[in-house]
LUMZA-55903 format. One record per residue: x, y, z of N, C-alpha, C in turn; residue in three letters. Coordinates in pm, whole numbers, padded with zeros to 5 digits, always signed. Each point is the difference from the previous one (the first is absolute). Example, Ala and Ser with C-alpha at 12.3 -4.5 7.8 and 13.67 -1.06 7.14 Angstrom:
<mimars>
+01319-00569+00780-00089+00119+00000+00090+00120+00000ala-00035+00105-00072+00082+00119+00006-00077+00109+00073ser
</mimars>
This chain:
<mimars>
-02400-07658-09206+00005-00035+00154-00032+00142+00061unk-00114+00022+00069+00010+00118+00117+00100+00012+00100unk+00041+00079+00070+00109+00022+00138-00104-00028+00094unk+00007-00020+00069-00019-00051+00146-00060+00092+00067unk-00135+00028+00037-00056+00160+00044+00113-00015+00143unk+00003+00148-00015+00107+00073+00106-00141+00019+00155unk+00053-00058+00099-00097+00062+00101+00018+00077+00078unk-00071+00109+00043-00041+00114+00047+00131-00026+00127unk+00097+00110+00018+00099-00012+00154-00120-00028+00110unk+00048-00088+00084-00021+00019+00136+00021+00061+00106unk-00076+00056+00115+00067+00107+00067-00056-00019+00148unk+00143-00018+00082-00049-00014+00132-00085+00074+00139unk-00087-00032+00082-00065+00098+00080+00058-00083+00150unk+00102+00061+00084+00014-00049+00108-00034+00055+00139unk-00096-00061+00054-00082+00061+00075+00036-00026+00139unk+00050+00107+00092+00017-00047+00125-00112+00063+00076unk-00033-00111+00098-00131-00051+00050-00080-00084-00101unk+00065-00104-00028-00061-00022-00118-00115-00157-00028unk-00059+00030+00190-00112-00108-00005-00076+00092+00090unk+00019+00166+00030-00093+00077-00025-00130+00045-00001unk-00086+00056+00058-00128+00027-00089+00044+00101-00103unk+00037+00027-00032+00029+00144-00110+00103-00064-00133unk+00110-00099+00004+00071-00033+00011-00104-00165-00083unk-00067-00103+00026-00145-00064-00005-00063+00058-00135unk-00031+00118+00030-00096+00102-00094+00034+00007-00128unk+00127+00070+00019+00126-00002-00121-00029-00087-00112unk+00063-00156+00064+00041-00146-00076-00182-00032-00049unk-00104-00001+00083-00104-00075-00054-00101+00129-00061unk+00041+00117-00013-00075+00119-00065+00055-00022-00154unk+00176+00021+00036+00029-00046-00182-00025-00097-00046unk-00042-00122+00076-00061-00123-00069-00106+00063-00053unk-00120+00045+00011-00123-00030+00014+00036+00156-00136unk+00105+00054+00015-00056+00105-00098+00116-00050-00175unk+00091-00077+00051+00075-00061-00105-00166-00098-00111unk-00057-00071+00103-00091-00122-00072-00157+00097-00015unk-00004+00136+00006-00109+00080-00046-00061-00048+00073unk-00036-00054+00109-00111+00013+00125-00040+00075+00089unk+00092+00135-00046-00066+00110+00047+00075+00116-00066unk-00078+00090+00019+00092+00141-00064+00082+00071+00092unk+00080+00077-00072+00146-00004+00063-00052+00203+00064unk-00095+00015+00135-00069+00061+00051+00136+00073+00109unk+00052+00107-00007+00084+00073+00045+00131+00009-00020unk+00023-00107-00094+00123-00017-00052+00056+00147-00135unk+00087+00112+00099+00007+00074-00083+00047-00004-00123unk+00130-00136-00010+00053-00023-00125-00060-00046-00093unk-00100+00052-00009-00113-00137-00109-00107+00101-00047unk+00049+00105+00037-00106+00113-00069+00095+00068-00081unk-00085+00083-00129+00039+00005-00074+00131+00060-00056unk+00093+00109+00112+00111+00055+00023+00087-00075-00039unk-00018-00120+00050+00116-00142+00013+00008-00046-00109unk-00099-00005-00116+00035-00063-00076+00087-00032-00052unk+00087+00111-00074+00142-00046-00094+00076+00053+00081unk-00009-00066+00114+00125+00005+00102+00133-00101+00031unk-00094-00115-00080+00117-00125-00002-00018-00067+00167unk-00048+00034+00090-00024-00112+00074-00035-00092+00008unk+00078-00096+00082+00012-00144+00005-00182-00097-00018unk-00019-00047-00053-00126-00056+00015-00071-00064+00103unk-00129+00004+00088-00002-00068+00098+00042-00117-00001unk-00045-00070-00104+00045-00218-00032+00107+00007+00035unk+00119+00151-00018+00129-00025-00028+00039+00015+00160unk-00044-00008+00106+00043+00041+00118-00006-00158+00104unk+00095-00004+00064+00032-00095+00066+00037+00021+00123unk-00075-00101+00101-00011+00070+00174+00087-00115+00083unk+00046+00070+00095+00095-00051+00091+00015+00059+00099unk+00072-00042+00130+00002+00108+00060+00079-00051+00151unk+00026+00093+00099+00072-00038+00149-00142-00004+00105unk+00022-00092+00068-00136+00027+00082+00052-00061+00176unk-00023-00013+00115+00018-00057+00103-00157-00072+00042unk-00072+00029-00072-00152-00072+00018+00041-00142-00069unk-00096-00087+00052-00035-00119-00038-00088-00036-00098unk-00118+00033-00045-00166+00025-00025+00062-00012-00114unk-00027-00138-00094-00012+00038-00142-00061+00083-00071unk+00065+00102-00043-00127+00048-00110-00149-00040-00043unk-00012-00166-00034-00115+00013-00074-00117-00010+00114unk+00065-00048+00128-00104+00022+00120+00003+00111+00059unk+00101+00133+00021-00017+00125-00016-00098+00059-00084unk+00001-00032-00094-00091+00006-00123-00148+00018+00028unk-00015-00155+00072-00106-00046+00052-00083+00103+00095unk+00127+00050+00112-00061+00036+00041-00074+00161+00004unk+00073+00097-00085-00046+00105-00063-00079-00020-00041unk-00052-00116-00098-00138-00036-00087-00132+00022+00153unk+00007-00048+00060-00091-00056+00097-00027+00139+00099unk+00137+00104-00009-00013+00134+00079-00060+00119-00098unk-00057-00045-00127-00044+00057-00088+00107+00110-00069unk+00116-00018-00019+00112+00036-00025-00019+00014-00168unk+00036-00161-00025+00028-00048-00130-00130-00095-00050unk-00039+00027-00124-00132-00007-00058-00058-00200+00036unk-00082-00009+00052-00057-00207+00012+00047-00008-00110unk+00084-00171+00033+00049-00043-00141+00088+00054-00035unk+00145+00103+00027+00056+00033-00102+00098-00095+00083unk+00005+00007+00132+00147-00104-00001-00039-00120-00077unk-00090-00109+00037+00031-00112-00104+00024+00008-00182unk-00065+00146-00005+00035+00035-00162+00166-00035-00074unk+00060+00109+00145+00133+00011-00072+00123-00066+00157unk-00076-00146+00005+00108-00070+00108+00079+00014-00021unk+00011-00083-00179+00150-00025-00045+00072+00117+00008unk-00030+00113-00039+00096+00120+00004+00060+00038+00143unk-00149-00001+00139+00083-00008+00139+00129-00137+00040unk-00068-00080-00048+00125-00127+00040+00130+00033-00075unk+00003+00087-00120+00128-00032-00070+00085+00144+00068unk-00098+00106+00060+00081+00067+00081+00075-00038+00112unk-00113-00071+00092+00051-00064+00092+00093-00061+00021unk+00065-00092-00116+00141-00064-00049+00068+00056+00014unk+00016+00158-00052+00058+00109+00007+00066+00058+00147unk-00050-00011+00118+00031+00080+00125+00076-00049+00078unk+00123+00079+00050+00101-00021+00061-00008+00031+00155unk+00036-00072+00087+00019+00067+00127+00018+00078+00003unk-00032+00119+00064+00031+00138+00041+00096-00029+00113unk-00010+00113+00070+00055+00059+00153+00104+00129+00022unk+00030+00043+00097+00040-00139+00096-00111-00038+00073unk-00038-00187+00064-00090-00021+00078+00074+00035+00129unk-00063-00017+00083+00011-00012+00139+00179-00120-00001unk+00066-00011+00096+00116-00067-00007+00120-00016-00100unk-00029+00064-00063+00111+00052-00155+00081-00014+00021unk+00112-00066-00063+00120+00097+00059+00067+00067-00081unk-00030-00016-00170+00073+00078-00087+00003+00112+00003unk+00122+00060-00009+00008+00171+00026-00065+00085-00121unk-00034+00145-00027+00005+00028-00141+00008+00018-00094unk+00163-00041-00024+00036-00094-00119-00046-00114-00032unk-00014-00082+00094-00030-00137-00025-00115-00007-00070unk-00110+00090+00089-00113-00002-00061-00032+00087-00161unk+00064+00087-00025-00055+00090-00070+00132-00112-00149unk+00068-00055-00023+00068-00097-00048-00102-00129-00005unk-00110-00066+00127-00007-00106-00032-00147+00081-00092unk-00065+00135+00060-00081+00035-00184-00036+00010-00081unk+00118+00093-00048+00040+00006-00114+00050-00137-00079unk+00039-00111+00093+00031-00135-00110-00158-00034-00042unk-00118+00007+00054-00125-00059+00010-00030+00109-00124unk+00007+00066-00047-00009+00083-00069+00067+00035-00101unk+00130-00031-00047+00067-00075-00082-00014-00166-00100unk-00052-00043+00110-00067-00152+00002-00127-00008-00067unk-00111+00097+00026-00107-00017-00034-00031+00084-00167unk+00103+00114-00031+00003+00066-00091+00095-00115-00141unk+00111-00080+00043+00031-00102-00078-00026-00112-00033unk-00094-00083+00120-00068-00086-00011-00124-00031-00087unk-00041+00177-00002-00143-00022-00084+00044+00094-00136unk+00147+00018-00014+00026+00034-00153-00061+00094-00014unk+00003+00165+00128-00134+00120-00018+00130+00093-00010unk-00076+00127-00094+00079+00079-00081+00084+00103+00122unk-00109+00003+00108+00020+00076+00153-00062+00017+00087unk+00019+00021+00120-00119-00017+00144-00009+00202+00026unk-00131-00038+00056+00023+00111+00088-00061-00022+00109unk+00080+00073+00125-00050-00046+00127-00093+00077+00023unk-00114+00002+00083-00119+00085+00049+00019-00041+00154unk+00025+00054+00092-00045-00030+00150-00146+00012+00050unk-00089-00074+00054-00125+00061+00007-00042-00139+00127unk+00131+00038+00076-00007-00095+00159-00060+00139+00101unk-00069-00098+00107-00050+00076+00080+00101+00133+00030unk-00023+00125+00062+00055+00090+00054+00087-00021+00120unk+00128+00048-00024+00080-00016+00133+00027+00134+00045unk+00040-00022+00179+00060+00128+00016+00110+00087-00044unk-00007+00091+00008+00168+00053-00044+00113-00023+00066unk+00072+00042-00049+00106-00118+00102+00067+00133+00055unk+00070-00016+00110+00058+00064+00122+00151+00000+00033unk+00086-00138-00111+00144-00004+00015+00048+00015-00115unk+00098-00028-00023+00104-00007-00094-00100-00132-00113unk-00053-00108+00083+00013-00159-00032-00107+00046-00127unk+00010-00084-00166-00101+00021-00050-00127-00100+00037unk-00099+00059-00009-00126-00056+00021-00055-00082-00138unk-00074-00124+00033-00034-00136-00102-00029+00118-00124unk-00033+00104-00036-00086+00034-00112+00137+00043-00107unk+00068+00071+00092+00147+00075-00070+00061-00154-00044unk+00028-00138+00075+00095-00045-00026-00076-00058-00140unk-00131-00036-00061-00042-00020-00091+00052+00066-00136unk-00031+00133+00069+00040+00080-00129+00111+00049-00031unk+00094-00022+00101+00181-00023-00025-00056-00167-00120unk-00078-00078+00060+00112-00114-00075-00066-00017-00144unk-00132+00093-00017-00077+00064-00155+00132+00064-00104unk+00036+00117+00083+00094+00017-00084+00112-00079+00003unk+00101-00050+00076+00069-00111-00023-00025-00067-00098unk-00071-00092-00011-00044-00089-00132-00093+00087-00098unk+00013+00115-00036-00007+00070-00105-00158+00076-00001unk-00099-00008+00058-00123-00023-00008-00089+00129+00052unk-00004+00101-00092-00081+00109+00029-00128-00024+00133unk+00040+00135+00064-00081-00012+00125-00122+00043+00036unk-00110-00038+00066-00108+00105+00025-00039-00046+00195unk-00038+00105+00041-00021-00036+00082-00150+00051+00109unk-00074-00085-00044-00160+00068+00048-00018+00013+00125unk+00043-00028+00090-00008+00010+00137+00078+00117+00069unk-00028+00062+00105+00056+00091+00102+00126-00031+00050unk+00049-00107-00031+00110-00085+00051+00137+00115-00052unk+00131-00022+00062+00080+00037-00005+00073-00027-00162unk+00003-00123-00025+00022-00052-00130+00160+00060-00029unk-00006+00046-00149+00088+00067-00048+00045+00131+00078unk-00085+00105+00043+00048+00140+00134+00039-00037+00060unk+00067-00061+00064+00100-00059+00057+00152+00087-00047unk+00044+00066+00118+00137+00107-00063+00086-00118-00045unk+00054-00119+00032+00056-00062-00007+00082-00041-00138unk-00151+00004-00066-00032-00119-00125-00029+00150-00114unk+00042+00108+00033+00004+00148-00101+00074-00058-00105unk+00162-00057+00055+00075+00014-00071+00014-00134-00131unk-00110-00072+00061-00003-00139-00094-00127+00053-00111unk-00097+00080+00037-00132+00035-00081+00127+00050-00089unk+00068+00099-00021+00058+00130-00071+00082-00096-00108unk+00087-00086+00056+00085-00101-00063-00045-00100-00102unk-00137-00075+00072-00073-00123-00071-00038+00077-00150unk-00014+00070-00074-00065+00011-00138-00118-00085-00037unk-00099+00060+00109-00153-00090+00050-00059+00116+00004unk-00142-00002-00061-00113+00071-00010-00113-00055+00138unk+00021+00099+00113-00043-00006+00097-00182+00140+00022unk-00078-00098+00068-00084+00097+00061-00030+00077+00126unk-00108+00030+00054-00017+00079+00109-00027-00114+00112unk-00100+00090+00138-00009-00122+00092-00123+00021+00050unk-00085-00078+00054-00159-00029+00021-00096+00056-00109unk-00092-00095-00039-00062+00021-00118-00089+00060+00007unk-00073+00102-00051-00096+00096+00014-00122-00063-00029unk-00086-00098+00116-00119-00047-00056-00129+00104+00026unk+00001+00040+00116-00169+00002+00031+00006+00138+00088unk+00040+00046+00113-00033+00107+00100+00082+00091-00043unk+00148+00003-00015+00098+00045-00128-00045+00070-00105unk+00002-00087-00077-00090+00009-00117-00108+00096-00038unk-00096+00021+00093-00071+00136+00012+00034+00061+00057unk+00108+00034+00129+00001+00122+00028+00149+00042-00169unk+00050-00074-00069+00089+00110-00080-00088+00017-00127unk-00116+00021+00028-00094+00016-00089-00064+00175+00052unk-00046-00062+00123-00063+00105+00066+00096+00082+00046unk+00114+00000+00044+00064+00072+00069+00067+00158-00133unk+00035-00038-00115+00030+00128-00094-00150+00038-00064unk-00139-00057+00088-00132+00071-00014-00008+00130+00061unk+00043-00046+00112-00041+00099+00149+00133+00092-00078unk+00149+00024-00043+00099+00080-00044-00061+00047-00142unk-00009-00057-00038-00113+00102-00131-00046+00075-00010unk-00083-00032+00065-00147+00097+00080+00024+00132+00117unk+00130-00037+00043+00056+00103+00100-00086-00005+00125unk-00046-00147+00041-00074+00015+00053+00109-00063+00174unk-00013+00030+00142+00080+00011+00076-00026-00156+00066unk+00088-00075+00012-00038-00122+00082+00087-00017+00141unk-00083+00021+00080+00015+00016+00148+00037-00110+00045unk-00107-00121+00026+00065-00135+00023-00070-00165-00077unk+00101-00042+00001-00031-00128-00103+00013-00157+00084unk-00094-00055+00044-00002-00093+00083-00062-00120-00089unk+00071-00140+00105-00056-00076-00126-00021-00171+00118unk-00053-00096-00005+00007-00126+00034-00007-00108-00082unk+00059-00090+00022+00013-00103-00080-00048-00136+00107unk-00098-00085-00086-00034-00107+00102+00051-00072-00128unk+00053-00174+00039+00018-00075-00112+00048-00133+00104unk+00014-00080-00106+00067-00153+00062+00103-00089-00070unk-00006-00108+00015+00077-00090-00084+00142+00026+00056unk+00092-00051-00080+00155+00000+00054+00021+00130+00045unk-00060+00111-00122+00083+00201+00003-00074+00005+00166unk-00128-00035+00001-00013+00066+00144+00035-00048+00067unk+00061-00115+00061+00067-00040+00104+00107+00084+00024unk+00084-00054-00145+00134+00068+00003-00008+00204+00028unk-00115+00040-00046+00007+00167+00039-00067-00012+00134unk-00038-00065+00079-00047+00013+00172+00156+00014+00049unk+00117-00018-00076+00183+00047+00123-00006+00131-00110unk-00023+00108+00145+00032+00088-00003+00062+00048-00116unk+00154-00014+00042+00097+00013-00133-00086-00012-00155unk-00013-00109+00027-00057-00051-00212-00076+00106-00024unk-00142+00036+00101-00046+00092-00051+00030+00132-00004unk+00135+00039+00053+00040+00116-00031+00071+00004-00132unk+00048-00103-00005+00115+00000-00112-00167-00009-00167unk-00107-00025+00066-00094-00020-00136-00066+00166+00056unk-00008+00070+00102-00042+00130-00006+00123+00047-00073unk+00104+00026+00016+00074+00056-00071+00002+00062-00151unk-00053-00090-00075-00056-00002-00151-00094+00080-00018unk-00092-00018+00066-00122+00090-00019+00012+00138+00054unk+00070+00000+00096+00008+00178+00017+00076+00074-00071unk+00103-00136-00042+00065+00078-00104-00064+00106-00139unk-00125-00084-00050-00069+00034-00120-00082+00105+00076unk-00015+00039+00080-00070+00138+00044+00063+00098+00025unk+00099-00020+00075+00163+00101-00056+00047+00062-00134unk-00031-00128-00013+00010+00035-00239-00050+00069-00011unk-00112-00003+00002-00114+00024-00083-00044+00101+00051unk-00022+00057+00156-00049+00150+00067+00105+00059+00038unk+00141-00021-00002+00125+00038+00038+00001+00074+00145unk-00103-00090+00041+00019-00019+00144-00061-00078+00132unk+00036-00068+00040-00048-00101+00093-00130+00045+00114unk-00134-00039-00054-00096+00074+00070-00018-00079+00114unk-00022+00034+00145-00072-00057+00100-00099-00123-00036unk+00043-00083+00078-00026-00167+00010+00055-00116+00003unk-00066-00078-00007+00095-00195-00012-00138-00097-00058unk+00136-00072-00071-00083-00125+00011+00038-00047+00105unk-00140-00086+00013-00022-00123+00065-00027-00159-00036unk+00076-00090+00020+00043-00132-00053-00057-00119+00046unk-00129-00006+00014-00081-00111+00083+00036-00118-00070unk+00036-00147+00107-00031-00144-00052-00096-00044+00042unk-00134-00018-00081-00081-00079-00005+00025-00110-00035unk+00010-00118+00056+00037-00106-00102-00139-00066-00095unk-00119+00040+00081-00140-00099-00051-00042+00103-00174unk+00114+00108-00023-00065+00078-00112+00121-00118-00110unk+00027-00095+00016+00145-00084-00076+00063+00141-00095unk-00012-00064-00133+00031+00098-00085-00016+00136+00001unk-00115+00027+00039-00044+00134-00050+00003+00095+00091unk+00022+00113-00066+00021+00143+00103-00156+00112-00047unk+00037+00073+00134-00077+00097-00023+00075+00114+00037unk+00003+00132-00017+00098+00110+00004-00118+00107-00029unk-00004+00074+00129-00041+00149-00006+00096+00110+00039unk-00034+00045-00082+00076+00204+00033-00074+00092+00032unk+00060+00078+00093-00158+00121+00007+00093+00166-00011unk-00004+00063-00137+00107+00103-00011-00113+00138+00041unk+00088+00086+00062-00063+00130+00045+00078+00099-00077unk-00049+00098-00034+00015+00106-00097-00064+00069-00006unk+00035+00153-00019-00023+00114-00021-00034+00069-00111unk-00096+00011-00026-00042+00054-00124+00025+00170-00007unk-00089+00107-00072+00004+00084-00030-00046+00069+00090unk+00066+00135+00078-00029+00069+00074+00003-00095+00155unk+00068-00085+00015+00025-00128+00073-00092-00089+00049unk-00127+00006-00052-00094-00112-00052+00049-00120+00089unk-00047-00074+00100+00056-00101+00024-00058-00115-00063unk+00052-00117-00029-00069-00087-00059+00099-00136-00023unk-00056-00085+00000+00028-00144+00029-00019-00073-00140unk+00091-00103+00007-00018-00124-00136+00016-00168+00054unk-00092-00054-00011+00026-00135+00077-00020-00086-00128unk+00072-00137+00012-00008-00131-00139+00057-00098+00085unk-00049-00076-00074-00021-00175+00063+00064-00036-00115unk+00099-00077+00004+00071-00146-00081-00035-00107+00042unk-00073-00070-00033-00017-00134+00032+00029-00136-00168unk+00139-00059+00008+00035-00090-00025+00098-00091+00041unk+00000-00125-00134+00088-00060+00052+00181+00001-00068unk+00068+00009+00068+00117-00022+00032+00050-00072-00168unk-00015-00120+00071+00103-00127-00122-00074+00091-00110unk-00067+00052-00038-00138+00018-00105+00060+00108-00102unk+00024+00119+00130+00086+00134-00068+00116-00014-00042unk+00115-00090+00073+00146-00028+00026-00001-00099-00128unk-00045-00062-00055+00053-00145-00108+00030+00067-00112unk-00084+00108-00073+00005+00026-00139+00119+00079-00022unk+00013+00038+00134+00158+00147-00012+00069-00073+00030unk+00025-00075+00072+00085-00116-00027+00031-00074-00099unk-00027-00010-00058-00053-00086-00163+00060+00162-00120unk-00047+00117+00044+00058+00083-00097+00130+00044+00004unk+00028+00005+00158+00171+00008+00021+00099-00064-00060unk-00047-00111+00052+00071-00145-00068+00015+00008-00137unk-00058+00069-00121-00033+00019-00125+00128+00094-00010unk-00059+00099+00047+00071+00133-00018+00146-00011+00023unk+00032-00043+00094+00171-00028+00007+00011-00089-00048unk-00060-00099-00079+00088-00110-00014+00041+00069-00170unk-00142+00101-00043+00033+00048-00150+00118+00128+00045unk+00012+00019+00057+00127+00127+00049+00157-00059+00030unk-00052-00142+00003+00161-00076+00022+00039+00002-00149unk-00129-00079-00018+00066-00021-00195+00034+00088-00043unk-00039+00118+00019+00025+00151-00134+00161+00050+00086unk+00050-00069+00123+00109+00065+00056-00034+00100+00115unk-00107+00065+00041-00028+00075+00086+00065-00020+00149unk+00073+00082+00089+00010-00054+00121-00059+00135+00062unk+00082-00064+00167-00011+00075+00072-00102+00061+00063unk-00116+00100+00089-00095-00016+00043-00105+00100-00120unk-00116-00083-00017-00062+00026-00079-00125+00123+00077unk+00004+00100-00015-00099+00121+00055-00140-00018-00080unk+00013-00030-00119-00130+00001-00117-00077-00163+00102unk+00020-00045+00097-00078-00095+00025-00116+00088+00167unk+00059+00090+00038-00057+00014+00093-00151-00008-00023unk-00053+00008-00080-00143+00022-00008-00038-00164+00086unk+00065-00071+00039+00012-00137+00039+00026-00011+00161unk+00040+00102+00036+00054+00024+00145-00007+00079+00073unk-00014-00032+00147-00013+00118+00097+00150+00054+00021unk+00077-00027-00042+00148+00028+00067+00068-00029-00172unk+00002+00081-00108+00064-00016-00106+00168+00069+00010unk+00063-00052-00100+00123+00019+00005+00026+00099-00114unk+00132+00098+00054+00019+00093-00086-00092+00078-00012unk+00070+00099-00090-00114+00116-00018-00150-00012-00088unk-00107-00009+00078-00135-00048-00043-00132+00116+00077unk-00062+00048-00137-00103+00025+00087-00110-00030+00121unk-00052+00057+00040-00067-00057+00094-00161+00012+00011unk-00028+00052-00128-00186-00020-00034-00007-00139-00087unk-00086-00015+00025-00002-00143-00088-00055+00022-00123unk-00087+00113-00053+00003+00018-00106+00131+00037-00076unk+00110+00063+00063+00131+00009-00047+00088-00131+00006unk+00003-00055+00047+00026-00153+00053-00052-00062-00143unk-00143+00003-00012-00047-00101-00115+00026+00065-00159unk+00035+00156-00067+00083+00042-00037+00116-00040-00055unk+00077+00002+00124+00103-00095+00000+00084-00142-00014unk-00118-00060-00012+00019-00084-00004-00051-00068-00144unk-00082+00021-00034-00035+00056-00153+00083+00025-00072unk+00139+00069+00005+00122+00086-00081+00066-00120+00026unk-00006-00075+00153+00114-00120-00013-00042-00102-00084unk-00124-00034-00011-00048-00111-00128+00055+00069-00132unk-00027+00110-00040+00030+00059-00142+00193-00047+00009unk+00083+00034+00103+00082-00059-00064+00044-00098+00059unk-00027-00093+00006+00000-00136+00035-00013-00036-00156unk-00075+00021-00066-00048-00054-00173+00119+00083-00090unk+00036+00093+00077+00131+00048-00107+00074-00154+00001unk+00096+00049-00097+00068-00081-00083+00140-00084+00077unk+00052+00185+00095+00116-00102+00046-00068+00023+00151unk-00080+00048+00054-00074+00031+00138+00075+00095+00071unk+00083+00094-00031+00101+00089+00048-00045+00119+00000unk
</mimars>
């Protein structure tokens, strides 16, 4: 009699902001790829460099999360399809997977009138995570923050993103902050991050305008061209547009954009990025850059770029990439900040190069490291 077939291990992906546009696109997209309904366009971990890295299969990923909103995932997916973010008919084709993820979403916080203190909130969130892993028999779970951007904290109190980050580490889960929010970067969490023995990624996913800057900045530096000014404008709608209408939240977002220029050019040129909320754009974004630079003999020149894209469609595959990579790193016993993941972030952790090409080379080296026998 043959031995029973061994099922592949299952890995949880716990999304903070689990009913938002990015999270819904992550869940629907993963289901579509698993069913063979769509090709894995935009998914870095499905390229040949990662074929032998031992990453968890897309079909093994199980979704849950926290949110303060109450719009069910199947309905949210229908809204995204109506707005052109998801392909027509996809929400119906993956309705079972969306419903399964919806059943694993727990109330977030703090909500208005919530009387729980920080410790009680962290404990409650960590309990939700542990229950998710235990009840579904998961090998491990990775927590990814894809909630709307919050303003930088002004006092000692932990913002919501940091409460979730602390809960992730307490529950033994690797952590990724795909937003500009504080998350694990709060000073009071440094000790917990260091002692947790868990791997974690950077902050603020690099999906559009800053992705382009991380390519163009090194180009100017390598060609010895003098960048005098670099200005930009972002027009966007949806939840992110509304959140970034708050000047404090926009400042947190722009800090990562400025860091990329500072790191690649060696200085911050004149100019600012302006972020305008245009609700009619929905999940779509237009980013315009104007670069004034000097060439040979001081000849003055200009480069202008326009990037038009869908935030959720740009972010979702990277969320899946990061969840798979950190799950594998955790399985291999790696811990602490993972600078090898700088390719994905405006604000990477650890000592990482700023050029996208160099970051990609580091990522491919990391893929080979994950494929080694002990991963160390």
